[in-house]
ZADOVEX-240528 format. One line per field, with one value per residue (C-alpha): residue in three letters; y negated, x, z. Coordinates in nm, 3 decimals. Each point is the difference from the previous one (the first is absolute). Layout:
BEGIN
type <- [ala, ...];
v <- [Y, ...];
u <- [X, ...];
w <- [Z, ...];
END
This chain:
BEGIN
type <- [met, lys, pro, his, lys, arg, leu, phe, arg, leu, leu, leu, leu, val, ile, phe, ser, ala, ser, leu, ala, gly, arg, thr, asn, ala, gln, leu, pro, arg, pro, glu, his, pro, arg, pro, asp, ala, tyr, arg, ser, asn, trp, met, cys, leu, asn, gly, lys, trp, glu, phe, glu, ile, asp, asp, asn, asp, asp, gly, thr, ala, arg, his, leu, met, ser, gly, lys, asp, leu, ser, ser, glu, ile, thr, val, pro, phe, cys, pro, glu, ser, arg, leu, ser, gly, ile, gly, his, tyr, gly, phe, met, lys, his, thr, trp, tyr, arg, arg, lys, phe, asp, leu, pro, asp, ser, met, ser, gly, lys, arg, val, leu, leu, his, phe, gly, ala, val, asp, tyr, ala, ala, thr, val, tyr, val, asn, gly, arg, leu, ala, gly, ser, his, val, gly, gly, ser, val, pro, phe, ala, leu, asp, ile, thr, arg, leu, val, arg, asp, asp, asp, asn, glu, val, val, val, his, val, leu, his, asp, val, ala, ser, gly, lys, glu, pro, thr, gly, lys, gln, thr, his, thr, thr, ser, gln, gly, cys, val, tyr, thr, arg, thr, thr, gly, leu, trp, gln, ser, val, trp, leu, glu, ala, val, gly, ser, thr, tyr, ile, gln, asp, leu, leu, val, ala, pro, asp, pro, asp, arg, ser, arg, val, leu, leu, thr, val, phe, leu, asn, gly, asp, asp, arg, gly, leu, arg, leu, lys, gly, glu, ala, phe, ala, asn, gly, arg, arg, val, gly, ser, asp, glu, thr, pro, val, thr, gly, his, glu, gln, his, leu, ile, ile, asn, leu, his, lys, lys, ile, leu, trp, glu, pro, gly, ala, pro, phe, leu, tyr, asp, leu, lys, phe, thr, leu, his, arg, gly, ala, thr, asn, val, asp, glu, leu, ala, asn, tyr, cys, ala, leu, arg, thr, val, thr, ile, asp, gly, arg, ser, ile, leu, ile, asn, gly, lys, arg, val, phe, gln, arg, leu, ile, leu, asp, gln, gly, phe, tyr, pro, asp, gly, glu, trp, thr, ala, pro, ser, asp, ala, glu, leu, lys, ala, asp, ile, glu, arg, ser, met, ala, ala, gly, phe, asn, gly, ala, arg, leu, his, gln, lys, val, phe, glu, pro, arg, tyr, leu, tyr, trp, ala, asp, lys, leu, gly, tyr, leu, val, trp, gly, glu, phe, pro, asn, trp, gly, phe, asp, tyr, lys, pro, glu, asn, tyr, ala, asn, tyr, ile, arg, glu, trp, thr, glu, glu, val, leu, arg, asp, arg, asn, his, pro, ser, ile, ile, gly, trp, cys, pro, phe, asn, glu, thr, pro, lys, glu, ala, gly, glu, leu, gln, glu, ile, ile, trp, arg, gln, thr, arg, ala, leu, asp, pro, ser, arg, pro, ile, ile, glu, ser, ser, gly, trp, ala, his, thr, leu, asn, gln, pro, glu, val, leu, asp, asp, his, asp, tyr, asn, gln, asp, pro, ala, ala, phe, gly, gln, arg, trp, met, asn, phe, phe, asp, pro, lys, gln, thr, asn, gly, arg, arg, asn, pro, ala, leu, arg, val, pro, phe, met, val, ser, glu, phe, gly, gly, ile, gly, trp, ala, thr, glu, gly, gly, trp, gly, tyr, gly, asn, gly, pro, lys, thr, met, asp, glu, phe, tyr, ala, arg, tyr, glu, gly, leu, thr, ala, ala, leu, leu, asp, asn, pro, asn, leu, phe, gly, phe, cys, tyr, thr, gln, leu, thr, asp, val, glu, gln, glu, his, asn, gly, leu, tyr, tyr, tyr, asp, arg, arg, pro, lys, phe, asp, leu, lys, arg, leu, arg, ala, ala, thr, ala, arg, pro, ala, ala, tyr, glu, met, thr, gly, pro, pro, met, ala, lys, pro];
v <- [2.160, 0.095, 0.203, -0.280, -0.237, 0.223, 0.069, -0.410, -0.079, 0.311, -0.127, -0.354, 0.114, 0.215, -0.294, -0.289, 0.124, -0.190, -0.295, 0.041, 0.090, -0.292, -0.225, 0.100, -0.022, -0.374, -0.063, 0.169, -0.141, 0.226, 0.330, 0.180, 0.311, -0.070, 0.316, 0.085, 0.233, 0.175, -0.010, 0.144, -0.022, -0.024, -0.296, -0.327, -0.366, -0.202, -0.281, -0.342, -0.139, 0.074, -0.199, -0.169, -0.136, -0.203, 0.100, -0.269, 0.118, 0.341, 0.129, 0.161, 0.313, -0.096, -0.078, 0.332, -0.143, 0.334, 0.114, -0.105, -0.368, -0.315, -0.216, -0.347, -0.042, 0.172, 0.084, 0.136, 0.322, 0.081, -0.375, -0.114, -0.299, -0.237, 0.064, -0.201, 0.302, 0.105, -0.273, -0.071, -0.179, -0.052, -0.097, 0.049, 0.282, 0.274, 0.250, 0.210, 0.033, 0.194, 0.173, 0.144, 0.188, 0.252, 0.267, 0.302, 0.260, 0.109, 0.317, 0.169, -0.016, 0.102, 0.331, -0.066, -0.044, -0.392, -0.204, -0.375, -0.195, -0.378, -0.058, -0.239, -0.192, -0.272, 0.108, 0.240, 0.166, 0.154, 0.177, 0.103, 0.134, 0.014, -0.110, 0.248, -0.018, 0.128, -0.073, -0.291, -0.086, -0.172, -0.163, -0.315, 0.121, 0.364, 0.200, 0.243, 0.209, 0.141, 0.310, -0.116, 0.324, 0.045, -0.347, -0.149, 0.152, -0.057, -0.350, -0.242, -0.040, -0.280, -0.038, -0.264, -0.075, -0.201, -0.118, -0.172, -0.220, -0.113, -0.174, -0.181, 0.324, 0.104, 0.383, -0.036, -0.023, -0.325, -0.084, -0.337, -0.046, -0.304, -0.048, -0.368, -0.150, 0.047, -0.144, 0.067, 0.350, 0.140, -0.026, 0.050, 0.308, 0.289, 0.128, 0.330, 0.176, -0.087, 0.330, 0.200, 0.190, 0.328, 0.347, 0.278, 0.401, 0.259, 0.386, 0.150, 0.072, -0.279, -0.137, -0.220, -0.079, 0.057, -0.001, -0.034, 0.107, -0.020, 0.179, -0.142, 0.277, 0.285, -0.186, 0.073, -0.124, 0.120, -0.053, 0.008, -0.019, -0.097, 0.139, -0.071, 0.249, 0.351, 0.236, 0.310, 0.158, -0.298, -0.090, -0.276, -0.109, -0.277, -0.056, -0.260, -0.212, -0.198, -0.240, 0.221, 0.336, 0.293, -0.002, 0.250, 0.115, 0.216, 0.179, 0.126, 0.164, -0.233, 0.134, -0.341, -0.353, -0.016, 0.115, 0.007, -0.017, -0.011, -0.140, 0.103, -0.247, 0.084, -0.312, -0.245, -0.364, -0.240, -0.316, -0.269, -0.372, -0.171, 0.311, 0.215, 0.326, 0.167, 0.341, 0.021, 0.232, 0.244, 0.165, 0.276, 0.161, 0.295, 0.269, 0.260, -0.242, -0.228, -0.357, -0.090, -0.285, -0.184, -0.297, -0.173, -0.121, -0.098, 0.039, -0.111, 0.149, -0.243, 0.002, -0.241, 0.098, -0.209, 0.104, -0.188, -0.387, 0.080, 0.068, 0.193, 0.046, 0.336, 0.031, -0.368, -0.325, -0.227, -0.365, -0.106, -0.294, -0.081, -0.334, -0.041, 0.042, -0.098, 0.131, -0.312, -0.142, -0.359, 0.131, 0.349, -0.025, 0.349, 0.108, 0.003, -0.113, 0.264, 0.327, -0.186, -0.272, 0.263, 0.132, -0.372, -0.077, 0.271, -0.057, -0.391, 0.123, 0.188, -0.303, -0.169, 0.320, 0.147, 0.359, 0.045, -0.184, 0.007, 0.051, -0.245, -0.008, 0.156, 0.358, -0.030, 0.191, 0.312, -0.139, -0.218, 0.305, 0.161, -0.282, 0.005, 0.363, -0.013, -0.307, 0.124, -0.245, 0.025, -0.084, 0.055, 0.061, -0.219, -0.138, -0.287, 0.023, -0.396, -0.048, 0.309, -0.024, 0.297, 0.078, 0.405, -0.024, -0.148, 0.285, 0.216, -0.189, -0.091, 0.397, 0.087, -0.233, 0.021, 0.376, -0.048, -0.228, 0.268, 0.241, -0.170, -0.114, 0.249, 0.169, -0.320, 0.021, -0.373, 0.012, 0.030, -0.098, -0.064, -0.369, 0.020, -0.324, -0.343, -0.231, 0.131, -0.101, 0.201, 0.145, 0.141, 0.238, 0.310, -0.008, -0.042, 0.330, 0.180, -0.143, 0.118, 0.378, 0.050, -0.160, 0.217, 0.304, -0.083, -0.070, 0.135, -0.095, -0.392, -0.233, -0.199, -0.367, -0.011, -0.393, -0.250, -0.249, -0.100, 0.293, 0.276, 0.248, 0.355, 0.173, 0.150, -0.187, 0.109, -0.249, -0.408, -0.374, -0.357, -0.306, -0.297, -0.336, -0.195, -0.282, -0.020, 0.273, -0.015, 0.016, 0.254, 0.235, -0.009, 0.012, 0.404, 0.073, -0.096, 0.244, 0.322, -0.123, 0.185, -0.289, -0.220, 0.169, -0.053, 0.418, 0.008, 0.291, -0.092, 0.277, -0.158, 0.170, 0.347, -0.018, -0.133, -0.380, -0.259, -0.377, 0.065, -0.354, -0.332, -0.322, -0.110, -0.262, -0.322, -0.113, -0.248, 0.041, -0.303, 0.103, 0.288, 0.104, 0.198, 0.127, -0.289, -0.293, 0.063, -0.106, -0.314, 0.119, 0.309, 0.023, -0.005, 0.281, 0.239, -0.083, 0.115, 0.296, 0.070, -0.015, 0.139, 0.334, 0.038, -0.012, 0.340, 0.149, -0.049, 0.144, 0.398, 0.073, -0.072, 0.236, -0.324, -0.272, -0.161, -0.308, -0.226, 0.010, 0.079, -0.273, -0.263, 0.104, -0.320, -0.266, 0.210, -0.137, 0.238, 0.223, 0.042, 0.014, -0.283, 0.182, -0.020, 0.221, -0.249, -0.009, -0.276, 0.079, 0.162, 0.364, 0.081, -0.208, 0.138, 0.353, -0.043, -0.108, 0.310, 0.291, -0.052, 0.294, -0.012, 0.146, 0.254, 0.189, -0.001, 0.060, 0.047, -0.090, 0.080, 0.295, -0.109, 0.083, 0.258];
u <- [4.674, 0.384, 0.204, 0.277, -0.266, -0.135, 0.315, 0.124, -0.328, 0.059, 0.335, -0.154, -0.270, 0.295, 0.227, -0.200, -0.328, 0.009, 0.075, -0.234, -0.282, 0.039, 0.019, -0.304, -0.208, 0.101, -0.069, -0.338, -0.337, -0.219, 0.307, -0.160, -0.215, -0.348, -0.145, 0.158, -0.327, 0.106, 0.401, 0.148, 0.440, 0.022, -0.126, 0.066, -0.123, -0.105, -0.047, 0.173, 0.051, -0.231, -0.071, -0.420, -0.200, -0.314, -0.235, -0.307, -0.091, -0.037, 0.217, 0.283, -0.141, -0.012, 0.363, 0.065, 0.165, -0.012, 0.287, 0.322, -0.112, 0.179, -0.210, 0.005, 0.096, 0.144, -0.192, 0.162, -0.238, -0.159, -0.131, -0.319, 0.112, -0.204, 0.234, 0.336, 0.158, -0.080, 0.207, -0.292, -0.238, -0.275, -0.374, -0.249, -0.188, 0.213, -0.216, 0.201, 0.376, 0.280, 0.271, 0.305, 0.349, 0.261, 0.166, 0.248, -0.140, 0.210, 0.196, -0.165, -0.317, 0.105, -0.192, -0.271, -0.327, -0.033, -0.275, -0.025, -0.175, -0.153, -0.105, -0.270, -0.079, -0.264, -0.225, 0.001, 0.301, 0.148, 0.319, 0.242, 0.319, 0.236, -0.277, -0.245, -0.280, 0.042, -0.325, -0.213, -0.194, -0.269, 0.001, 0.241, 0.046, 0.117, 0.237, 0.074, 0.284, 0.023, 0.227, 0.217, 0.161, -0.002, 0.041, 0.313, 0.316, 0.350, 0.102, -0.125, -0.367, -0.260, -0.321, -0.250, -0.314, -0.331, -0.192, -0.378, -0.101, -0.325, -0.038, -0.385, -0.147, -0.199, 0.163, 0.303, 0.026, 0.215, -0.003, 0.134, 0.116, -0.154, -0.227, 0.102, 0.238, 0.145, -0.261, -0.196, 0.100, 0.062, 0.373, 0.247, -0.037, 0.166, 0.095, 0.173, 0.254, 0.019, 0.124, 0.314, 0.100, 0.198, 0.052, 0.046, 0.115, -0.241, -0.033, -0.150, -0.240, -0.043, -0.141, -0.278, -0.209, -0.080, -0.289, 0.130, -0.253, 0.164, -0.166, 0.132, -0.216, 0.165, 0.330, 0.013, 0.020, -0.268, 0.105, -0.105, 0.228, -0.039, 0.223, 0.043, 0.150, -0.037, 0.318, -0.041, 0.163, 0.067, -0.086, -0.098, 0.212, -0.106, 0.189, -0.031, 0.241, 0.000, 0.333, 0.171, -0.058, -0.255, -0.302, -0.236, -0.009, -0.218, 0.048, -0.260, 0.071, -0.151, -0.303, -0.164, 0.002, -0.143, 0.186, -0.060, 0.251, -0.036, 0.314, -0.035, 0.228, 0.217, 0.020, -0.317, 0.038, -0.312, 0.018, -0.147, -0.031, 0.298, 0.179, 0.013, 0.105, 0.161, 0.034, 0.205, -0.109, 0.196, -0.193, 0.194, -0.086, 0.226, 0.083, 0.214, 0.304, -0.102, -0.156, -0.227, -0.144, 0.026, -0.198, 0.068, -0.322, -0.111, -0.266, -0.200, -0.178, -0.315, -0.349, -0.286, -0.360, -0.335, -0.110, -0.368, 0.119, 0.359, 0.279, 0.263, 0.362, 0.118, -0.314, 0.038, -0.120, 0.206, -0.056, 0.033, 0.177, 0.038, 0.128, -0.119, 0.310, -0.035, 0.312, 0.089, 0.386, 0.076, 0.292, -0.158, -0.377, -0.102, 0.352, 0.191, 0.318, 0.212, -0.128, 0.133, -0.259, -0.300, 0.172, 0.029, -0.388, -0.086, 0.233, -0.118, -0.349, 0.082, 0.217, -0.322, -0.169, -0.168, -0.011, -0.152, -0.075, -0.318, 0.223, -0.232, -0.139, 0.350, 0.130, 0.303, 0.296, 0.128, 0.327, -0.195, -0.232, 0.328, 0.091, -0.333, 0.054, 0.333, -0.114, -0.328, -0.184, -0.388, -0.142, -0.304, 0.019, -0.198, 0.028, -0.072, -0.326, -0.051, -0.052, -0.167, -0.377, -0.202, -0.155, -0.008, 0.141, 0.334, -0.007, 0.215, 0.296, -0.062, -0.069, 0.328, 0.188, -0.098, 0.016, 0.378, 0.036, -0.147, 0.223, 0.292, -0.025, -0.212, 0.299, 0.104, -0.035, -0.008, -0.331, -0.308, -0.240, -0.161, -0.179, -0.016, -0.192, 0.033, -0.348, -0.175, -0.364, -0.295, 0.015, 0.329, -0.192, -0.063, 0.388, 0.108, -0.201, 0.172, 0.319, -0.098, -0.048, 0.274, 0.271, -0.155, 0.042, 0.353, 0.055, -0.206, 0.235, -0.039, -0.281, -0.122, -0.152, -0.166, 0.025, 0.135, -0.233, -0.329, -0.188, -0.008, -0.207, 0.031, -0.310, 0.205, 0.346, 0.262, 0.205, -0.118, 0.140, -0.035, 0.167, -0.076, 0.241, -0.215, 0.297, -0.192, 0.143, -0.309, -0.192, 0.119, 0.030, -0.303, -0.156, 0.181, -0.150, -0.324, 0.045, 0.006, -0.241, -0.323, -0.216, 0.145, -0.126, -0.389, -0.069, 0.235, 0.170, 0.415, 0.219, 0.250, -0.075, 0.013, 0.334, 0.356, 0.032, 0.235, 0.029, 0.267, 0.023, 0.045, 0.198, 0.191, 0.071, 0.201, 0.319, 0.220, -0.234, 0.062, -0.040, -0.244, -0.232, -0.099, -0.334, -0.191, 0.129, 0.403, 0.123, 0.156, 0.301, 0.162, -0.129, -0.370, 0.115, 0.067, -0.296, -0.211, 0.210, 0.002, -0.357, -0.128, 0.245, -0.186, -0.304, 0.025, 0.247, -0.228, -0.308, 0.022, -0.285, 0.306, 0.288, 0.219, 0.028, 0.186, 0.151, 0.053, 0.283, 0.362, 0.144, -0.102, -0.046, 0.034, -0.254, -0.175, 0.181, -0.154, 0.279, 0.190, 0.321, 0.055, 0.034, 0.374, -0.061, 0.124, -0.212, -0.207, -0.086, 0.149, -0.042, 0.062, -0.301, -0.200, 0.089, -0.099, -0.365, -0.017, 0.158, -0.176, -0.223, -0.353, -0.311, -0.053, 0.327, -0.126, -0.377, -0.117, -0.308, -0.334, -0.152, -0.357, -0.336, -0.128];
w <- [-6.970, -0.115, 0.243, 0.009, 0.132, 0.238, 0.151, -0.022, 0.181, 0.292, 0.101, -0.001, 0.253, 0.233, 0.037, 0.018, 0.162, 0.292, -0.128, -0.303, 0.183, 0.260, -0.317, -0.169, 0.314, 0.011, -0.306, -0.039, 0.145, 0.268, -0.056, 0.286, -0.140, -0.050, 0.189, 0.344, 0.030, -0.325, -0.021, -0.278, 0.014, -0.388, -0.106, -0.146, 0.062, -0.308, 0.151, -0.093, -0.355, -0.291, -0.296, 0.041, -0.227, 0.015, -0.268, -0.035, -0.369, 0.104, -0.265, 0.116, -0.089, -0.411, 0.066, 0.134, 0.332, 0.125, -0.201, 0.009, -0.021, 0.197, 0.262, -0.006, 0.352, 0.337, 0.330, 0.320, 0.094, 0.258, 0.021, -0.204, -0.262, 0.197, 0.298, 0.026, 0.074, -0.329, -0.167, -0.213, 0.221, -0.246, 0.186, -0.321, -0.109, -0.167, -0.147, -0.167, 0.098, -0.118, 0.231, -0.185, 0.139, -0.100, 0.173, 0.043, 0.185, 0.269, -0.038, 0.268, -0.159, -0.333, -0.083, 0.282, 0.008, -0.019, 0.173, -0.063, 0.286, 0.051, 0.352, -0.104, -0.385, 0.005, -0.208, -0.248, -0.154, -0.277, -0.025, -0.264, 0.024, -0.308, -0.228, 0.113, 0.241, 0.307, 0.170, 0.125, 0.355, 0.075, 0.374, 0.130, 0.338, 0.004, -0.130, -0.287, -0.169, -0.319, -0.122, -0.247, -0.085, -0.316, -0.094, 0.173, -0.077, 0.142, -0.053, -0.213, 0.133, -0.023, 0.226, -0.150, 0.235, -0.165, 0.290, -0.029, 0.306, -0.078, 0.359, -0.110, -0.186, 0.378, -0.134, 0.220, 0.351, 0.078, 0.371, 0.081, -0.355, -0.140, -0.300, -0.066, 0.232, 0.326, 0.237, 0.292, 0.122, -0.320, -0.120, -0.251, -0.246, -0.016, -0.318, -0.178, 0.172, 0.361, 0.168, -0.088, -0.229, 0.029, -0.195, 0.198, -0.099, 0.066, 0.015, -0.310, 0.261, 0.325, 0.268, -0.117, 0.273, 0.352, 0.290, 0.352, 0.245, 0.359, 0.260, 0.337, 0.203, -0.139, -0.032, -0.402, -0.307, -0.283, -0.324, -0.368, -0.283, -0.360, -0.247, -0.376, -0.202, -0.094, 0.124, 0.137, 0.267, 0.220, 0.396, 0.216, 0.286, 0.204, 0.309, 0.353, 0.135, 0.287, 0.083, -0.256, 0.181, -0.199, 0.214, -0.226, -0.395, -0.166, -0.356, -0.281, -0.331, -0.265, -0.154, -0.173, 0.005, 0.334, 0.287, 0.380, 0.303, 0.355, 0.219, 0.402, 0.150, 0.305, 0.084, 0.036, 0.050, -0.130, -0.218, 0.214, -0.086, 0.055, 0.126, -0.303, -0.084, -0.366, -0.143, -0.227, -0.274, -0.258, -0.252, -0.258, -0.279, -0.067, -0.160, 0.218, 0.095, -0.326, 0.097, -0.290, 0.186, 0.336, 0.147, 0.328, 0.178, 0.371, 0.243, 0.302, 0.236, 0.011, 0.084, -0.078, 0.108, 0.083, 0.354, 0.003, -0.082, 0.105, -0.277, 0.216, -0.137, 0.152, 0.244, 0.148, -0.070, -0.162, -0.070, -0.301, -0.002, -0.374, -0.251, -0.349, -0.190, -0.413, -0.071, -0.212, 0.017, -0.120, -0.282, -0.061, -0.014, 0.076, 0.006, 0.326, -0.101, 0.195, 0.230, 0.301, -0.081, 0.055, 0.281, 0.109, -0.020, 0.224, 0.290, -0.039, 0.036, 0.305, 0.136, 0.021, 0.190, -0.285, -0.044, -0.342, -0.305, -0.265, -0.319, -0.191, -0.331, -0.086, -0.091, 0.253, -0.165, 0.174, 0.130, 0.221, 0.162, 0.042, 0.244, 0.119, 0.029, 0.177, 0.258, 0.107, -0.153, -0.045, -0.364, -0.209, -0.344, -0.209, -0.420, -0.161, -0.083, -0.097, -0.318, -0.138, -0.145, 0.120, -0.292, -0.026, -0.317, 0.198, 0.273, -0.124, 0.024, 0.345, 0.074, -0.180, 0.184, 0.322, 0.017, -0.089, 0.253, 0.268, -0.168, 0.037, 0.320, 0.248, 0.161, 0.184, 0.367, 0.016, -0.184, 0.210, -0.196, -0.363, -0.123, -0.404, -0.014, 0.192, 0.017, -0.301, -0.121, -0.002, -0.359, 0.133, 0.209, -0.240, -0.089, 0.345, 0.078, -0.259, 0.122, 0.362, -0.068, -0.270, 0.327, 0.217, -0.236, -0.022, 0.323, 0.308, 0.261, 0.028, 0.055, -0.313, 0.026, -0.332, -0.024, 0.251, 0.057, -0.193, -0.156, 0.163, -0.191, 0.141, 0.131, 0.272, 0.104, 0.175, 0.059, -0.034, 0.050, -0.114, -0.039, 0.216, -0.078, 0.303, 0.155, 0.383, 0.182, 0.276, -0.277, -0.194, 0.323, 0.103, -0.346, -0.019, 0.363, -0.100, -0.309, 0.206, 0.238, -0.089, 0.173, -0.278, -0.310, 0.047, -0.010, -0.338, -0.024, 0.024, -0.226, 0.193, 0.336, -0.158, -0.163, 0.049, -0.060, -0.070, -0.048, -0.310, -0.129, 0.243, 0.099, -0.298, 0.214, -0.215, 0.057, -0.180, -0.285, -0.191, -0.352, 0.069, 0.231, 0.283, 0.209, 0.138, 0.177, 0.045, 0.356, 0.046, 0.238, 0.097, 0.300, -0.146, -0.233, 0.259, 0.210, -0.329, -0.078, 0.365, 0.041, -0.320, 0.040, 0.393, -0.154, -0.173, 0.242, 0.287, -0.203, 0.071, -0.274, -0.277, -0.106, -0.139, -0.192, -0.255, 0.003, -0.344, -0.072, 0.001, -0.190, -0.225, -0.384, -0.213, 0.077, 0.264, 0.306, 0.292, 0.092, 0.293, -0.193, -0.327, -0.343, 0.033, 0.335, 0.253, 0.342, 0.036, 0.360, 0.304, -0.064, 0.352, 0.121, -0.336, 0.102, 0.391, -0.127, -0.307, 0.206, 0.342, 0.098, -0.149, 0.137, -0.272, 0.161, 0.345, -0.039, -0.334, -0.176, 0.206, -0.170, -0.163, 0.102, -0.251];
END
């Protein structure tokens, strides 16, 4: 960049910084930093207007769209082209799409090592910077970053993304994205860029990843820090802060790409459901007084353990009053219109008496998990396994993407369990066992349900569940009391008598179902709805054998009209009455499940 141009920009920044920042944030969609769990101050959001083209003929590469070619339309990123917020609203299949955007490198990044981040691109992305291949990624729900230092210049840069989304191929886990048209319990597809895109300047050696292992009993945090780069003579420092005050630190010379720190905390405060506390973390790579890289993070003191047939949080039984949350939005599909709406969905659930959610058939974005951490909300990390063809030649796609999800999210205290499959057929058994073992190796700190409902295929499961949409409270309650009665099994051994068990889908009571559907025959009056809701929840709350339940669902989604809120998030019912029914004491919390006889 020419000196006079740089000086001019610096003067503009000094004179108008506050007003410009305000206007920029107001104009940008989703302007907040996408990763509160991995924050650096030197970053730039690339959301907003991009050029866009649907490549029906798959000839974009032959037409050299990766280099300096105008695209035929415009889209607002990070919203998928199916959504209204994108400005496109195209609902047909889009197997090949192209994105293009120009940018100048911020002065603060000039001469630095620069990473280009994508929150999620569904499904396979190939990225070009200034006409040259920057890299590629396969997996529609997880982030990736490309080092573009050698490709980027100070100004007049161009990034182009080619996306392949072959929904009906069976090779892609698609979750609730329809393979035809929105119908039943599958909905509008999400194609291409659907989470934020941003630039980030890092050190020549930088902190690439972290593993946080809380140890509340010893009032400490064990940290594994993964570094990228080969600078010599560096030291790594980690510090913990409580309400702005430093309460612990550790430091070590850098001797390789994997470093270990132990931060002993002078102040011990547990993270509890509904009463969370987060420690701020700061990591510094430095050589003497010169900082090479800095990263901000946070952590919590919280344990999840299995004791017989109980799941304990910090050594205590907490009945998991979960709600099914599918994370769809009427104007953004898989992408929330704002960060405030991510937080608001959790608050809507809590207002109805729930203390957590199954994040159903979708990998929720890190900002959602941040708010769950901040609000003390319990969630199960799940995956969009629907649409996947369980053939060995496809396994690599599943294993790779699930691994990336666990690595991304395993430090969040709000995640209290993993569930990588939902309602699978028996032929998924081999892959389920592979994924279960992989998850246990990556994260030994949480329970794992290998599949929610249907085909439980592990020989020795550690947690079990089932789905039941019976709408008769009396019959529903009797079934689940009988299920745990050895006298009712005709001598057959019931594995649920040995491990924690929950009913992880129930209810789904339809209301205002015109043009849509709900489970069973919908109630005809509001009093009939309350009687059914209160009866079904009471049947499970009064059963000491269950550690939790999950009600279907938080909001309506397109034609599925069984939410406690409408699709636009208006409440359908009296939230105080729902809360009284949902949040009342559970037998599990007071007595716990009876011990199984050997």
